[in-house]
BAROTI-783912 format. One record per residue (C-alpha): residue in three letters; residue number from 1; x, y, z. Coordinates in nm, 2 decimals. Layout:
BEGIN
{'ALA',NUM,{X,Y,Z}}
...
***
This chain:
BEGIN
{'MET',1,{3.99,12.05,4.85}}
{'THR',2,{3.86,11.70,4.75}}
{'ARG',3,{3.80,11.49,5.05}}
{'LEU',4,{3.82,11.11,5.04}}
{'SER',5,{3.48,10.94,5.05}}
{'VAL',6,{3.62,10.64,5.23}}
{'ALA',7,{3.90,10.59,5.48}}
{'PRO',8,{4.17,10.32,5.50}}
{'LEU',9,{4.07,10.02,5.71}}
{'THR',10,{4.42,9.92,5.79}}
{'HIS',11,{4.53,10.04,6.14}}
{'PHE',12,{4.88,10.04,6.30}}
{'ALA',13,{5.09,10.25,6.52}}
{'SER',14,{5.28,10.55,6.38}}
{'PRO',15,{5.61,10.44,6.24}}
{'ASP',16,{5.81,10.75,6.35}}
{'ASP',17,{6.07,10.54,6.53}}
{'THR',18,{6.13,10.31,6.23}}
{'THR',19,{6.16,10.57,5.96}}
{'ALA',20,{6.47,10.53,5.73}}
{'PRO',21,{6.69,10.83,5.82}}
{'ALA',22,{6.91,10.81,5.51}}
{'PRO',23,{6.95,10.64,5.18}}
{'PRO',24,{7.04,10.27,5.22}}
{'GLU',25,{7.39,10.33,5.06}}
{'GLU',26,{7.46,10.57,5.34}}
{'ARG',27,{7.37,10.30,5.59}}
{'GLY',28,{7.61,10.05,5.42}}
{'VAL',29,{7.33,9.87,5.22}}
{'ALA',30,{7.31,9.85,4.84}}
{'ARG',31,{6.99,9.99,4.70}}
{'ASP',32,{6.87,9.64,4.60}}
{'GLU',33,{6.96,9.49,4.94}}
{'VAL',34,{6.69,9.67,5.14}}
{'ARG',35,{6.44,9.43,5.30}}
{'MET',36,{6.14,9.31,5.11}}
{'MET',37,{5.83,9.15,5.26}}
{'VAL',38,{5.65,8.92,5.02}}
{'ALA',39,{5.28,8.89,5.13}}
{'THR',40,{5.04,8.65,4.96}}
{'ASP',41,{4.71,8.49,5.08}}
{'GLU',42,{4.92,8.19,5.18}}
{'GLY',43,{5.15,8.37,5.41}}
{'VAL',44,{5.44,8.61,5.46}}
{'ALA',45,{5.81,8.57,5.36}}
{'HIS',46,{6.10,8.79,5.44}}
{'ALA',47,{6.36,8.86,5.17}}
{'ARG',48,{6.58,9.12,5.01}}
{'PHE',49,{6.47,9.33,4.72}}
{'ARG',50,{6.72,9.17,4.49}}
{'ASP',51,{6.53,8.84,4.54}}
{'LEU',52,{6.24,8.98,4.35}}
{'PRO',53,{6.28,8.75,4.04}}
{'ALA',54,{6.23,8.44,4.27}}
{'TYR',55,{5.88,8.55,4.36}}
{'LEU',56,{5.76,8.63,4.01}}
{'ALA',57,{5.71,8.41,3.71}}
{'PRO',58,{5.80,8.41,3.34}}
{'GLY',59,{5.52,8.59,3.17}}
{'ASP',60,{5.46,8.84,3.45}}
{'LEU',61,{5.49,9.21,3.37}}
{'VAL',62,{5.65,9.46,3.60}}
{'VAL',63,{5.55,9.82,3.53}}
{'VAL',64,{5.77,10.11,3.66}}
{'ASN',65,{5.75,10.49,3.66}}
{'ASN',66,{6.01,10.66,3.45}}
{'SER',67,{5.95,11.01,3.60}}
{'ALA',68,{6.26,11.18,3.73}}
{'THR',69,{6.26,11.39,4.05}}
{'LEU',70,{6.30,11.76,4.04}}
{'ALA',71,{6.50,11.98,4.28}}
{'ALA',72,{6.16,12.11,4.39}}
{'GLU',73,{6.23,12.28,4.72}}
{'PHE',74,{6.37,12.63,4.74}}
{'ASP',75,{6.40,12.94,4.96}}
{'ALA',76,{6.20,13.25,4.92}}
{'VAL',77,{6.09,13.55,5.12}}
{'LEU',78,{5.71,13.61,5.17}}
{'ARG',79,{5.70,13.98,5.13}}
{'GLY',80,{5.63,14.16,5.46}}
{'ARG',81,{5.66,13.83,5.66}}
{'GLY',82,{6.00,13.68,5.61}}
{'PRO',83,{6.17,13.36,5.49}}
{'VAL',84,{5.97,13.06,5.38}}
{'LEU',85,{6.03,12.73,5.20}}
{'VAL',86,{5.85,12.67,4.87}}
{'HIS',87,{5.76,12.33,4.73}}
{'ALA',88,{5.70,12.33,4.35}}
{'ALA',89,{5.43,12.07,4.32}}
{'THR',90,{5.36,12.07,3.94}}
{'ARG',91,{5.35,12.29,3.63}}
{'LEU',92,{5.01,12.35,3.49}}
{'ASP',93,{4.92,12.36,3.12}}
{'ASP',94,{4.88,12.74,3.12}}
{'GLY',95,{5.23,12.79,3.25}}
{'THR',96,{5.14,12.86,3.61}}
{'TRP',97,{5.26,12.64,3.89}}
{'VAL',98,{5.11,12.47,4.19}}
{'VAL',99,{5.32,12.56,4.50}}
{'GLU',100,{5.31,12.48,4.87}}
{'LEU',101,{5.44,12.72,5.13}}
{'ARG',102,{5.61,12.58,5.44}}
{'THR',103,{5.79,12.72,5.74}}
{'ALA',104,{6.16,12.79,5.73}}
{'PRO',105,{6.41,12.65,5.78}}
{'ASP',106,{6.30,12.29,5.79}}
{'ALA',107,{5.96,12.28,5.62}}
{'SER',108,{5.81,12.13,5.93}}
{'ARG',109,{5.47,12.30,5.89}}
{'GLY',110,{5.25,12.42,5.61}}
{'ILE',111,{5.18,12.79,5.60}}
{'LEU',112,{4.80,12.82,5.58}}
{'ASP',113,{4.72,13.19,5.62}}
{'ALA',114,{4.87,13.32,5.29}}
{'GLN',115,{4.64,13.53,5.07}}
{'ALA',116,{4.58,13.57,4.70}}
{'GLY',117,{4.79,13.85,4.57}}
{'GLU',118,{5.08,13.80,4.81}}
{'GLU',119,{5.43,13.78,4.65}}
{'LEU',120,{5.73,13.57,4.71}}
{'GLU',121,{6.07,13.73,4.65}}
{'LEU',122,{6.34,13.52,4.47}}
{'PRO',123,{6.70,13.58,4.39}}
{'ALA',124,{6.79,13.80,4.09}}
{'SER',125,{6.46,13.99,4.11}}
{'GLY',126,{6.24,13.69,4.06}}
{'ARG',127,{5.88,13.70,4.19}}
{'ILE',128,{5.61,13.45,4.25}}
{'THR',129,{5.25,13.58,4.29}}
{'LEU',130,{4.99,13.37,4.46}}
{'LEU',131,{4.69,13.37,4.23}}
{'ALA',132,{4.43,13.15,4.39}}
{'PRO',133,{4.40,12.84,4.62}}
{'TYR',134,{4.44,12.52,4.43}}
{'PRO',135,{4.26,12.32,4.29}}
{'ARG',136,{3.99,12.59,4.30}}
{'ALA',137,{3.93,12.93,4.43}}
{'ASP',138,{3.67,12.82,4.69}}
{'SER',139,{3.89,12.54,4.83}}
{'SER',140,{4.01,12.53,5.19}}
{'PRO',141,{4.23,12.22,5.22}}
{'THR',142,{4.25,12.22,5.60}}
{'GLY',143,{3.93,12.39,5.70}}
{'ASN',144,{4.14,12.69,5.83}}
{'GLY',145,{4.35,12.79,5.54}}
{'ASN',146,{4.50,12.70,5.21}}
{'ARG',147,{4.80,12.47,5.16}}
{'LEU',148,{4.83,12.47,4.79}}
{'TRP',149,{4.83,12.77,4.55}}
{'ARG',150,{4.82,12.83,4.18}}
{'ALA',151,{5.10,13.08,4.13}}
{'ALA',152,{5.26,13.29,3.85}}
{'VAL',153,{5.63,13.34,3.81}}
{'ARG',154,{5.80,13.64,3.66}}
{'GLY',155,{6.16,13.75,3.64}}
{'PRO',156,{6.48,13.65,3.45}}
{'ARG',157,{6.42,13.28,3.49}}
{'THR',158,{6.13,13.04,3.45}}
{'LEU',159,{6.05,12.84,3.76}}
{'GLY',160,{6.20,12.54,3.60}}
{'GLN',161,{6.52,12.73,3.54}}
{'HIS',162,{6.51,12.86,3.90}}
{'LEU',163,{6.49,12.50,4.03}}
{'VAL',164,{6.80,12.39,3.83}}
{'ARG',165,{6.99,12.69,3.98}}
{'TYR',166,{6.86,12.72,4.33}}
{'GLY',167,{6.65,12.41,4.40}}
{'ARG',168,{6.71,12.11,4.62}}
{'PRO',169,{6.52,11.78,4.67}}
{'ILE',170,{6.21,11.81,4.89}}
{'ALA',171,{6.29,11.66,5.22}}
{'TYR',172,{6.12,11.63,5.55}}
{'GLY',173,{6.24,11.63,5.91}}
{'TYR',174,{6.29,11.26,5.96}}
{'LEU',175,{6.61,11.25,5.75}}
{'ASP',176,{6.94,11.29,5.93}}
{'ARG',177,{7.07,11.54,5.68}}
{'SER',178,{7.03,11.68,5.33}}
{'TYR',179,{7.12,11.45,5.04}}
{'PRO',180,{7.19,11.54,4.68}}
{'LEU',181,{6.93,11.51,4.40}}
{'ALA',182,{7.10,11.19,4.27}}
{'ALA',183,{6.99,11.01,4.58}}
{'TYR',184,{6.63,11.08,4.48}}
{'GLN',185,{6.65,10.92,4.14}}
{'THR',186,{6.55,10.56,4.04}}
{'VAL',187,{6.74,10.37,3.77}}
{'PHE',188,{6.44,10.43,3.54}}
{'ALA',189,{6.43,10.81,3.58}}
{'THR',190,{6.44,10.96,3.23}}
{'ARG',191,{6.15,11.22,3.22}}
{'PRO',192,{6.20,11.50,3.47}}
{'GLY',193,{5.87,11.62,3.63}}
{'SER',194,{5.81,11.47,3.98}}
{'ALA',195,{5.81,11.70,4.28}}
{'GLU',196,{5.90,11.39,4.50}}
{'MET',197,{6.06,11.07,4.41}}
{'PRO',198,{5.84,10.78,4.28}}
{'SER',199,{6.02,10.59,4.55}}
{'ALA',200,{5.88,10.23,4.51}}
{'ALA',201,{6.12,10.18,4.23}}
{'ARG',202,{6.43,10.31,4.41}}
{'PRO',203,{6.55,9.96,4.52}}
{'PHE',204,{6.59,9.85,4.16}}
{'SER',205,{6.94,9.82,4.03}}
{'GLN',206,{7.06,9.77,3.67}}
{'GLU',207,{7.18,9.42,3.77}}
{'LEU',208,{6.83,9.33,3.90}}
{'VAL',209,{6.66,9.46,3.59}}
{'THR',210,{6.89,9.24,3.38}}
{'ARG',211,{6.81,8.93,3.59}}
{'LEU',212,{6.43,9.00,3.57}}
{'VAL',213,{6.45,9.02,3.19}}
{'ALA',214,{6.67,8.71,3.17}}
{'THR',215,{6.42,8.52,3.38}}
{'GLY',216,{6.14,8.60,3.13}}
{'ILE',217,{5.97,8.87,3.34}}
{'GLY',218,{5.88,9.17,3.13}}
{'ILE',219,{5.95,9.53,3.24}}
{'SER',220,{5.78,9.83,3.09}}
{'ALA',221,{5.75,10.20,3.19}}
{'VAL',222,{5.47,10.46,3.22}}
{'THR',223,{5.51,10.82,3.33}}
{'LEU',224,{5.33,10.99,3.62}}
{'HIS',225,{5.48,11.31,3.76}}
{'THR',226,{5.41,11.31,4.13}}
{'GLY',227,{5.29,11.61,4.33}}
{'VAL',228,{5.38,11.68,4.69}}
{'SER',229,{5.30,11.41,4.94}}
{'SER',230,{5.22,11.63,5.24}}
{'GLN',231,{4.84,11.59,5.22}}
{'GLU',232,{4.63,11.65,5.52}}
{'ALA',233,{4.45,11.35,5.67}}
{'GLY',234,{4.16,11.26,5.46}}
{'GLU',235,{4.27,11.47,5.17}}
{'ALA',236,{4.25,11.31,4.83}}
{'PRO',237,{4.57,11.31,4.61}}
{'GLN',238,{4.58,11.60,4.37}}
{'SER',239,{4.55,11.56,3.99}}
{'GLU',240,{4.88,11.44,3.84}}
{'TRP',241,{5.00,11.43,3.48}}
{'PHE',242,{5.05,11.08,3.33}}
{'GLU',243,{5.12,10.90,3.01}}
{'VAL',244,{5.05,10.53,2.91}}
{'SER',245,{5.19,10.45,2.57}}
{'ALA',246,{5.03,10.23,2.31}}
{'THR',247,{5.32,9.99,2.35}}
{'VAL',248,{5.26,9.96,2.73}}
{'ALA',249,{4.89,9.91,2.67}}
{'ARG',250,{4.96,9.62,2.43}}
{'LEU',251,{5.20,9.45,2.67}}
{'VAL',252,{4.96,9.48,2.96}}
{'ASN',253,{4.67,9.35,2.76}}
{'ALA',254,{4.88,9.06,2.62}}
{'THR',255,{5.01,8.97,2.97}}
{'ARG',256,{4.66,8.95,3.11}}
{'ALA',257,{4.53,8.75,2.81}}
{'GLU',258,{4.80,8.50,2.86}}
{'GLY',259,{4.75,8.46,3.24}}
{'GLY',260,{5.04,8.67,3.36}}
{'ARG',261,{5.04,8.91,3.65}}
{'VAL',262,{5.06,9.29,3.60}}
{'VAL',263,{5.27,9.41,3.89}}
{'ALA',264,{5.27,9.78,3.94}}
{'VAL',265,{5.58,9.93,4.11}}
{'GLY',266,{5.42,10.19,4.33}}
{'THR',267,{5.10,10.38,4.38}}
{'THR',268,{5.20,10.61,4.10}}
{'VAL',269,{5.21,10.33,3.84}}
{'THR',270,{4.88,10.19,3.96}}
{'ARG',271,{4.72,10.53,3.93}}
{'ALA',272,{4.85,10.58,3.58}}
{'LEU',273,{4.75,10.23,3.46}}
{'GLU',274,{4.41,10.24,3.61}}
{'SER',275,{4.35,10.59,3.46}}
{'ALA',276,{4.39,10.44,3.11}}
{'VAL',277,{4.15,10.15,3.14}}
{'ASP',278,{3.84,10.10,2.93}}
{'GLY',279,{3.57,9.85,3.03}}
{'GLY',280,{3.60,9.60,3.31}}
{'ASP',281,{3.32,9.75,3.52}}
{'GLY',282,{3.04,9.51,3.41}}
{'HIS',283,{3.05,9.61,3.05}}
{'GLY',284,{3.31,9.38,2.91}}
{'ALA',285,{3.67,9.29,2.98}}
{'ALA',286,{3.90,9.57,3.09}}
{'GLN',287,{4.15,9.68,2.82}}
{'LEU',288,{4.43,9.92,2.87}}
{'THR',289,{4.45,10.20,2.61}}
{'ALA',290,{4.71,10.46,2.52}}
{'ARG',291,{4.63,10.77,2.71}}
{'SER',292,{4.79,11.09,2.86}}
{'GLY',293,{4.68,11.40,3.05}}
{'TRP',294,{4.57,11.48,3.40}}
{'THR',295,{4.43,11.21,3.63}}
{'SER',296,{4.23,11.26,3.94}}
{'ARG',297,{4.16,10.89,3.98}}
{'VAL',298,{4.16,10.76,4.33}}
{'VAL',299,{4.19,10.38,4.33}}
{'SER',300,{4.01,10.25,4.64}}
{'ARG',301,{3.76,9.98,4.76}}
{'ASP',302,{3.48,10.19,4.59}}
{'ASP',303,{3.67,10.21,4.26}}
{'PRO',304,{3.90,9.91,4.25}}
{'PRO',305,{4.18,9.83,4.01}}
{'ARG',306,{4.09,9.66,3.69}}
{'VAL',307,{4.42,9.56,3.53}}
{'VAL',308,{4.68,9.57,3.82}}
{'THR',309,{4.70,9.24,4.01}}
{'GLY',310,{5.02,9.28,4.22}}
{'LEU',311,{5.21,9.57,4.38}}
{'VAL',312,{5.56,9.66,4.48}}
{'THR',313,{5.54,9.94,4.74}}
{'GLY',314,{5.70,10.11,5.03}}
{'TRP',315,{5.53,10.15,5.36}}
{'HIS',316,{5.27,10.43,5.41}}
{'ASN',317,{5.17,10.63,5.72}}
{'PRO',318,{4.84,10.56,5.91}}
{'GLY',319,{4.55,10.72,5.73}}
{'ALA',320,{4.74,10.80,5.41}}
{'SER',321,{4.54,10.80,5.09}}
{'HIS',322,{4.79,10.56,4.94}}
{'LEU',323,{4.67,10.30,5.19}}
{'LEU',324,{4.33,10.30,5.01}}
{'LEU',325,{4.51,10.20,4.69}}
{'VAL',326,{4.71,9.93,4.86}}
{'GLU',327,{4.40,9.79,5.01}}
{'ALA',328,{4.22,9.80,4.68}}
{'VAL',329,{4.50,9.60,4.51}}
{'ALA',330,{4.59,9.35,4.78}}
{'GLY',331,{4.26,9.34,4.99}}
{'GLN',332,{4.22,9.48,5.34}}
{'GLY',333,{4.29,9.16,5.52}}
{'LEU',334,{4.63,9.10,5.34}}
{'THR',335,{4.72,9.47,5.38}}
{'GLN',336,{4.66,9.45,5.75}}
{'ARG',337,{4.86,9.13,5.79}}
{'ALA',338,{5.15,9.28,5.60}}
{'TYR',339,{5.15,9.60,5.81}}
{'ASP',340,{5.12,9.41,6.13}}
{'GLU',341,{5.42,9.20,6.04}}
{'ALA',342,{5.62,9.50,5.92}}
{'ALA',343,{5.56,9.67,6.26}}
{'ARG',344,{5.67,9.36,6.44}}
{'GLY',345,{5.97,9.31,6.22}}
{'GLY',346,{6.11,9.66,6.23}}
{'TYR',347,{6.07,9.74,5.86}}
{'LEU',348,{6.18,10.09,5.77}}
{'TRP',349,{5.93,10.35,5.64}}
{'HIS',350,{5.94,10.63,5.39}}
{'GLU',351,{6.13,10.69,5.06}}
{'PHE',352,{6.46,10.54,5.17}}
{'GLY',353,{6.30,10.25,5.36}}
{'ASP',354,{6.21,9.89,5.29}}
{'SER',355,{5.97,9.74,5.04}}
{'ALA',356,{5.68,9.51,5.01}}
{'LEU',357,{5.57,9.28,4.73}}
{'LEU',358,{5.19,9.22,4.76}}
{'LEU',359,{5.06,8.93,4.55}}
{'PRO',360,{4.69,8.86,4.63}}
{'THR',361,{4.53,8.56,4.47}}
{'GLY',362,{4.27,8.79,4.32}}
{'PRO',363,{4.26,9.17,4.32}}
{'GLY',364,{4.07,9.34,4.59}}
{'ARG',365,{4.03,9.03,4.82}}
{'THR',366,{3.90,9.12,5.16}}
{'GLY',367,{3.99,8.79,5.34}}
***
């Protein structure tokens, strides 16, 4: 496992009692009516997500993730042991998959004592064989076992086909019930591949997109297929597949050259954009280039963003690696003030929760 070399500086109480238990629509709230905190170096404002155009300016560019969510959780039987839940994290270039084993029936805990060579039984004579711990054979993600595995699938269906037939969205115990895959898609979702929803963009509606464009605010899309979000404390995010097109690169470079802000919608977009940057580290101005492939980039105080200057994001748990990225974009001081205010104000956490718009005066400010 890759451990983080630094830890988030932002501290706050666990938000277990303020986690969104259901999609906003199930709570009588439109998806673009969730709460949105707007945090700048001048102060904090409380709004609704549909107010986003009022806090941006003509010439700004909003960049979203167009990855669609897979039905990546399914039931299996670990041969000789019994029922388990499997999370399909990502498909690798050689056709194998990265999978995570969790306890049945509610995926409450990771299964850490599986061994290479063990098999999972699927319906219709399908089989999954655990090949080696991921990302490498000598990894031990928790110090006492392996959470992620590279696995081979055989049988009448590919794993992708199996997910379509038997899969359901990955969900954790804080939800009040199961919800259909449609609840886990954003309005930008066109390229299936994410194990879990790129949730920062979920509050966007088609009407809001229209109003942003009519206001002169640009919208563009990159792709980053997310893995599973159940990292251990201090564990770096796994490599993820991304694509930044030449068109997006030109738009970002032109926006920056003309003084506009590049506002990333989510940590996934930030990771994708910052994985496609040339220069900007003391050897000339940063330029975004067309790029695709696997990224292991961890945006942090030690490796700060070079093109992203604003962030739309949900609220992350204490110690989460995503907090490092938020601090790198917004600065630790602004991040701490936002989280303190969110805790006081009862903002809702996790994928169906509330949002934040973080607009520092300069990237990576520490004040």
